[in-house]
N, C-alpha and C positions, 0 to 999 in steps of 0.2 A: 019594303022596309029597308032603311039605310043602316048598315051595320055600325056598331059603336066604333068611334075613332075614325070613321070615313069622312074625309073632307071633300067637298065638291072640287073637281078638277079645274084648274085654271084654263081659261080660254086661250089657246095658243095655236097659231097656224102651223101646219106641218112644214118641215123643211122641204125645199124643192127637191125633186127626185135626183137632180144632178149632184146634190150635196150629200147624198147617202151612199154608202158602199153598196155596189150593185150585187147583193147576195143572190138575188133571183137569177140574174144572168149567169153568174158563176155556177150556181147550182144546176141550171139548165145545160150548160156546156159540159159540166162534170158528169151529169146524169147520162147524157147522150154518149159521151166518151166511154163511160162504164158499160153501157149496153153494147156498144160496138166491141169493146174488149171481151166481154162475155160471149158475144156471138163468135168472135174469132177463136177463143178458147174452145168453144163447143164444136164449131164446124171444121176448123183447121187443125186443132190439136187433139180433138176427140175427148176432151174433159167433160165430166158430167155436170156442167153448169147451165145447161140449156133451159132449166126451169126459171133462171133469172130473167129471161126474156119475157116471160109471162107473169111470174109471181111479183117481180120487182115493180113493173108499172102498175100492177093491180094494187099492191100495198101503198104505193105513192098516191094513187087515186083515192083510196080509202082515207088516207091522211089529209087530203087536200082541204076538207071542211075545217079541220082544226088549224091548219096552216093559214088559211084565208082569214079565219076569225082572229087569230093572233096578230096578223098584219093590220087588220082594221082597228084593233085596240091600241096599237102603237104606231100611228101613221107616220111619225117622223123618223122611224128606223125601219129598215127592211127586215123586220123580224121573220116574216113569212119566208123570205128567201134564205135566211139563216137556218131556219128549221129544216127547210127542204135540202139545203146543202149538208146539214148534219146527217140527215137520213141517207143521202147518197154516199157520204163518207163511210157510214156504218155498213152499208151494203158492200162497199169495196173491201173493208176490213174482213167481212164475213168470208171472203175467198181465202185469205191468209189463214184465218182461224180454222176453216174446214180442211185446209191442206196440211195443217200442223196439229191436228186434233189428237187427243189422247182419251180423256174421259168421254168426250162427245161420240167417239166411235162406239163405245159400249152403250151409250144412251140410244144411239141410232139402231144398233142391232136389237136391243131389247124393245125399242119402240116399234120396229117392224114386226117382231114377234107378238107384242101385245095388240097391235093394230088389227091383226087377223081375228082376234077374239072380239075386240070392240066393234068391229064392223057387223058382227052378228049379235050385238048387244049382250055379250057375255063379259060382264064387268067383275066377275068373281075370280078371275084368273090371278094367280100370284105374280107379283112383280119381281120376286127374287131378291128384294132388298128391303131395308128397314123403312117404315113409315112412322114418324116423319124421317126424312132423309133421302137417301139414294133411291129407295123404292118409289117414293112419290115423284121424283124427277123422271124415272122411267115411265111411270104412268102418264105423266104430262107429255112425254115424248111420243107415247103410243097414240094419244088423242090427236096430236099434231100430225103424225104420220097417216092417220085416217084421212085428214084433210088434204095432204100433199101426195097421196098415193105412194107412200114409202120412198119418196125422192130425198136423197141425202142432203143435197145442197138446198133444196126448197125448205127443209126443216130448219136449216141455219138462218135462212132469210126471214122465216116467220118469227123465230125467237129474237132475231135482231130487231125486227119491227116492234115486238113487244117491249124490248128495252127502250126503244125510241119513244114509244107511247108512255112508258113510265117516266122518262125524262121530261116529256111534255107536261105531264101532270105535276111533276115537281116544279117546273117553271110556272105553271098556272097557280100552284099553291103560293108561290112567292108573290106573284102579281096580286093575289087576293089579300093575303095576310100581312104583307109588308108594303102598305099602300104608298109610302113615301120612298121606297127603295129604288135602287138603280136597276130597273128591270132589264135594260139592254146589256148591262155589264153581267148580270146573273145569267142571262140567256147565252152570252158568248162563253162564259166559263163552263156552264153546264153542257151546252150542245157541241162545243168545239174542243173540250178538253180531251187530249189523246186517249187517256185511260177509259174515259166514259164512252168513247166511240169504239175502242179496240176490244177490251175484255168482254163486255156483254154481247158482242156481235158473234154469238156462237150458240150452239145447242148445249145448254148447260144451266147450272144453278144461278150463275151471275145474272144472266138475262132475266130469268124469272124473278129474282129478288129485286132488281131495279124496277121491274114492272109492278110488282106488288107493293113495294115501299112507296112508289109513286102514287098508287091508289090511296094508301093509308095517309100519306102526307097531304094529299089533296083533301081527303076527308077531314083531317085535323085542321087544316086551314079554314074550311067551311064551318067547323064547330067554333073555332075561335072568333070568327066573324058573324056568328049567329045566323048562318045560312042553312037552309033545309038540306037534308040528305047527308050531312057531315058524319054523323055517327054510323050510318049505314055503310058509307064508303070506307070509313076507318075500320069497321069490323070486317068487311069483306077483304080489304087489303091485308090486314093482319092475319086473318084466317088462311088466306091463300099462301101467305109467306110462311105460316107455321107448319105447313106440310113439308117444306124443304129445309128451312133454317129457323126453327121456332125461337132460338136464342136471340136472333136479330129482331124478331117480332116482339119479344119480351122487352128488349131494350127500347124499342119504339113506344110501347104502351107505357112504360115507366116514364120516359121523357115527356110523353103527352100528358100524363097525370100530373107531373111536377109543374109543367107550364100552365095547365088548367088551374091548379091550386093557387099559384102565385099571381096569375093574371088578374088585372083589374077589370071587373065587370061594371064599373061605374055605378055602384049601388050605394045608397045611403047607409051609414053605420047603423047596425042593429036592425036593419029593415029586412023583412021577408018579401023580396021582390021576385019577379019572374027570372031575372038574371041569377039571383042567389039560388033559387030552386034548380035552375038549369045546371049550375055548377055542382050542386049536390048530386043530381041525377047523373051527371057526367062522371063524377068520382065513383059512383056505384058501378057504372058501366066499366070503368077502368078496372075496378076490383074483380068484376066477373070475367072480363076478357083476360086479365092478368093471371087469374087462377088457372084458366085453361092453358095459357101459354107456359106457365110454370110447370104444369104436368107434362106438356109436350117436351119442354126443355130437359126436364129430369129424365125422361125416357130416352131422348137423343144422347145426352151426355152420360147416361147410365149412373146417375147419382141418386141417393135416397132422399136428400134434402138439400137446402141451400145454406147449410152451416159453413162456418169458415173452413173446417177441415175438409168437407166435401168439395168446396170450391177450389181449395188449394190442391187437392188430389186431382181434380179434373184439369186444372191449369197445368199441373206437372205432366199429366198424360198428353195434353195437347202440345206442350213444348217438346216433349220427347218424340211425338209422332211427326212433328213438322221440322225437326232439326236434322233432317236427312237430305242428302243430295248436295249439289254444288251451290244452291241458293241459301244454304243454312247459315245462321249466325247465332250469337249468344244475346238474347234479349234481356233488357232490364226488367226488374219486377215492378209492374205498374201499380201495385198496391202498397208500395213503400214511398215515403216522402221524397226521397232522392230519385227513386226509380220512375215515378210518374212523369216528371218533365222529360226524362230520357225516352219514355214510351211515347209521349206526344210527338217528339221529334221523329221517332222511328215510324210510327203509323202514318204520319203526314208526309215526310220528306225522304226517307231512306228507301232504297240504297243510295249512297253517295257515289259519284263517279268512280272513286278509287275502290269501291266495293263491288262494282258491277262486272259481271262476266257474261259475255254473250250479247246478242242483239237486243233481246227483250229486256234484260236487266239494264243495259245502257240506255235504252228507250225510256225506261222508268226513272233512271237516275237523272237524265236531262230534264224530264218533267218535274222531278222533285226540286231541282235547282230553280226552275222557273217559278214554282209555287213558293219557294222561299222568298224570291224577289217580290212577287205579287203580295205576299203577306207583309213584307217589310214596307211596301208602298201603301198598304192598307191599314197602317197602325191607327190613324185617326178614325177610320171606320170602326175598327175593333174596340176602340175606347168607348164608343157609344152603346156597345152591346148590352152591358149590365143594366143601364138605365132604361132599356127598352123592354126588359122582362115583364114589367107590369102592364105596359100599354100595348105591347105587341107580343102576345104569348108565343106566336110561331117562332120568334127569334129565340126565346127561352127554350122552346122545344128543340130547335136545331142545336143550340149550345149544349144542352144536357145530353142529347143523343151523341154528339161528338165526344163528350167526356166519358160517357158510359161505354162507347165503342172502344175508346182507348184502353179502359180498364179491362174490357173483355178480350180484345184482340192484341193487346200489347205483349201477350205471352207467346204469340206466334213466332217461331224461330226460323222462318223461311221467307225470303224476299219474294219469291214467285207467288206463293199463296197470299201473302199480304198485299201484293200489287193488285191481284184479282179481286180480293174481297174489299179492298179500299173503295171500290166503285159504289159500294152501298153506304159509305160514310161521306165521301167528297161532296155530294149535292148539298148536304147540310152545312158543311164547312164553307162552301161557297156562299151560303146565305149570309154568314157573318162577314164575308168579304164584299158584300154588295149592299150593305146598309149605308145610308148617307154618312159622310165624314163629319166629325164633331164640329169643325169650324165652318161648315157649309150647310148645316141643317136648315138654316133659314131659307135656303134656296130650294128646298126639297119639294115644295108644293108645285113648282113648275114642272116636275117630272111625274106627277100623279096622272093616272090614266083611267079611262072608263072601263075598268076590268070586270065589272059586275054584269055586263050584258050577256 
């Protein structure tokens, strides 16, 4: 069955190989160089990165079917090589993240402890932390340490690979649900953006959340395109995310429900059609999942309800807890008419270079300036976003998620925390930057691909 809104792809011969950027060659050279570097660190410097020589190639091999399939769907771009290069870059960043770890060290220690029990199928042992929250992350670390025999660096590589897989699913969701979108542009933004490669390349919550949000987004895309398995993937992704950060899963299900409600199912007025029934069932599913996530979020934030006073109290607590250290700043109130635009600028682009202190903040500041430029050059694309809400619900899903994320995280008063958690919002902002431009939409059919294979 062909999903609603899908147009047959135009017959177009792929570009000659010489006209494409040789991502595959670059990825191969970079991958071999990275393996040689890790071998030197292990053999000559005595650093504990020897697992990379085995785990790295194994994870690449497991990823190859996805990479090859992506390359076949878009033959005039070396998307497969781009994905492979992104994975290699993430494996490289994993070394820096492991060498400068803070929370990950505790996750590793607890993971080693829990793995001893998990190996003998004793899953009743306490994690020593809250579930949802840190306790769930420790349990996940324990399961991974069972697989990697308690190797510290190998656990980083596994979580890095999970974040890559989540990014791939986000890319796949865009391919499916925005059938006239600029898939190569979205792939480059998502797979090469420094923050997306850097922050989730670690043993920690960011990697897990990118992975689980990718599953949920892929499920949402399949629901919007009336493809089988969508609700199952959406539920599994949100459930897995809710064990670590249920408030983010709650934002996602609300955004999904809003997009589902306003999306055009191409049904006749006042007609009871399969599409209309599917929408009603979908909204019921949203309510059921949402009630579960509300309970988990209340437990994590330690609030009794979602009244204005409770939310204000929780926001004040978060602001107070994050306004410590050298990365602290005074955030605007995202729930006020004047504060919301300031919060949008903060969550997307700050810190500015004059606010940056240290390498990681400067790294983030330069990235923010680049994103400002890209956003400015994408104004014609952004102008088409509202008119797509009815025909392409996934675009509405992305836009609503970004707005809700701004309201929820605009109170964070620490650039370091904001930079890390931004990786769970940027993939959806990139969706808005990769829709066709207003003046060139008539050319969009040339870019459609056979993505449903």
